[in-house]
C-alpha angles and dihedrals in degrees: 000000000000095000092052092048091047094050090051096053101037092087088060096049100106092130101080143053133076120351120216132182117309115213129147123331094033102096113074125183130195141127137124121233092205097158107026116221094018115116116251094034125093135067133309139204122209126194112198105197128170100281100355134073114195114197128180143148115269136191102231132176093255153349130281128223108170102312118084135145126178128194121200138179118249088271087056095251115150119263103167144324144198144205093200091263101067143001117238124195122228090272089062096251125126111257116244103272090009097123125083101053117163097014119210145075097311091054087047088057100042109024132125101358102046111025127241114303104217106120108240087351101155138052136175123223125181119240103255092221106033118053094200097051129082139187119221112203113200131175118222127209142195133198118268120187091218109033092026093215122048110189125220165118105067106218134188129208124199119220124187114202094190091072128086093027090301097316091107133226138219108253097180132356144192093023104170111235095171130006129193137060105328147177119219125291141228139189133227130192111249114243090250089071098234110064129059135227115220111203121194124168123206116240108293096034095245095107121049131191118207120191125187118221110206139149092295096046130255127348128183125232121204113283118260125221119207121214095241127168121251094264106112120192123226092225139028125188122134125069123174140169126213118253089250088054088229096114139037129194131197125199131224128167089247102040146355118239117212124185136175113248128210110214092197102049101021094233130143122222146162097036121204123197113202107195114222118246115251093258090063114137120178116277117135112207122133131176134158121224114253091259092048091235095113135049120201122199130176135216115185093270105023137060109207135196134196124191103219095196103076118118124243095039089224087076091062110107142161111258126192109254100171134353138182102236135040116203091184094046093222111083120121087209101067124111101183119219096011125118132194133226129148126007132205135182108243114217085240092070095258129110121235126202135193130208126240092243142040108306139163096218149039129230119243130207104196104183105029090164094061114142089228138025093237109140094242094045100044093040101204112179114197107211087007096153111050115209121204090221137040114273121200112213090299118149127150120251105223132190115205099267094181094058110105137160125000100235117228091005122132089249096052091102105125099069088238104149129193113262115189120221109267130208104239113229105259130177116266117242138195135222121199148218098018117201089038137178116192107357138033123197117206113193128184106177096182096044115111116244093246136084098039123255116249126202125196124184122198131185121227092269087064095252120146104237103167142008137172138176131207139162115238139048099295138039132187120220119202106217097172095118095052124095121237118277147085118314135179115231120200123194122203135178107195106306094338116105107214096185144268140268137203108238127194121204108201129211112278 
């Protein structure tokens, strides 16, 4: 009986394995408390670590519907967050002056109850010269009778975490960086390892605006025009950069535009246009594989992939990787009943995807650099990350925070070298017996007696079901009241995370 139960639950066991360093971009927030007090509705926090994804319900300051951005300190601790309508501090209180982001008719319809509705419409960037200050980029929108959502302006809001005893304060908001009819935006670290490039195309993708965020704030560079064909898409949403910062892509419902990007000069070059297959239905997600070789794009019903290395470039095309229907009933690529929306590179090397409606899951692409799109090799898991509450299209828009200097380039002048995330040395610990029934013993022989050990046990839906704290090198956990199944056990000592283990509770 135990083996059958374990086999059924293992595909959901994304909560355990080895923990690595945290850092920026690993804390994601979302969720929609549409029916307060009803199970399955509320907010959620997700910590995407190197080999571990920790998911649990959270009580946050507001709901999220598409737009979200989160700022953390270097240890991954929450500083502030937004849903595109307001800014909350880490105590889940609206910052003074934090209301009223993205003014206009859309905000009047959705704020404060729902959250702003621009997909991946916000991003946080650190001030290059002031460690305590942050820039919140956020994309406004207005109603358009034909396109429904017209994007623009692109705003920035400044937040100073040195104010209010470290809780932070909004020092200026809704500053217009770029007005007009826009697509989405993205950001790439400058080759000097300190500054940031912010890239925003106008609607149609032919004209791009590139801004440099440096020690004195934003400065504009001359607009750049791309040599595109006459085919103009009706919608433009997703914009993404490769993790190497050497390419950017922009999504339209009729094609994807891919350009090389120079991190020193901020210029775009060698533009490709990848026409959409005939079964393209508007979606909007874009993400490069970690190596930069492959580009993934979504329609509502299809996940596409393009190999960007063929020579000549004319051979590059979008291929179907997965789709939600199979008219011939024999394709190995079908994932029935699933739809696709936005995509984001997780800091764990995976690509995560949302759906265009209310859902209690995210899709997970475990091996985006696979040489083939065969199911076993690509390892796409529809609904691969279960969520405890309904999430409405919300997925973060992340720059590659860990990208630093461009070695041996003309702009590598500040001596800022790339430092890879390292796993801090942590004491080993044991959990026994495993499988267990009524009692778990957690032992950490080399742990100091202070601060106290803290154990947290989550079920496979990410819910915290049991916790305990004790000074010393061991701790007993009474599991009598828990049903049999697979759980994820986390061990902390103060603010240091010591790791996690998969725990099986057997039938009694």
